[in-house]
C-alpha positions, 0 to 999 in steps of 0.5 A, a space after each residue: 310274370 305281371 300276374 304272378 302275384 295274382 295267380 299266387 293268391 288264387 292258388 293259396 285261396 283255392 288251396 284253402 277252400 279245398 282243405 276247408 271242404 275236405 275237412 268238412 267233408 271228412 266230418 260229414 262222411 264220417 257222421 254218416 257211418 256207423 263206426 268210428 272212421 278214425 278208429 278203423 283207419 288207424 287200426 289198420 282197416 284197409 277197407 275203411 281207409 280206402 272207403 274214406 279216401 274214395 269219398 274225399 277223392 270224389 269230393 276233390 273231383 267235384 271241387 276241381 270241376 266246379 272250380 274250373 266253371 265257377 266265376 267266383 269263390 263263393 260259387 265254388 264253395 256253394 257247389 262243392 257243398 252241394 256235390 258233398 250232399 249229392 255224395 252222401 245221398 249216393 251212399 245212403 241210397 246204396 245202403 237202402 238198396 243193398 238190404 242183404 248187407 249193411 255198408 257200414 258193417 261190411 266195411 268195419 269187418 274189413 270187406 274189401 270187395 264192398 269197399 272197392 265197389 263203393 269206391 267205383 261208384 263214388 268216383 264214377 258219380 263224382 265225375 258225373 255230378 262234377 260235370 253237371 256242376 260245370 
């Protein structure tokens, strides 16, 4: 019970960092897509919601693994931002190696197969990247 105050403070700081990283991640990921994520999601495009949710879940996985091994809040933020950059790079590489279709166009059309494929890739890469960053 002696460390309750310190533990509570750490939880509050950690939540603040994850919320900040997620908000930044949402805007960074949205800037990469060639459609309006918010409009597609609020319009009921399940593929767009699944895709954005997967990117944010992947970012949470990275932040969780980084927070486990970081020795300071600053390290956690820096490695989380590096993880975010890696997820952006994965998207760009995937879009580049699939010239037969454009990821953004397929997601905007509601193509769930592409969204499911990307979800698996994003979450898998997040686990691997999070492990590397630990």
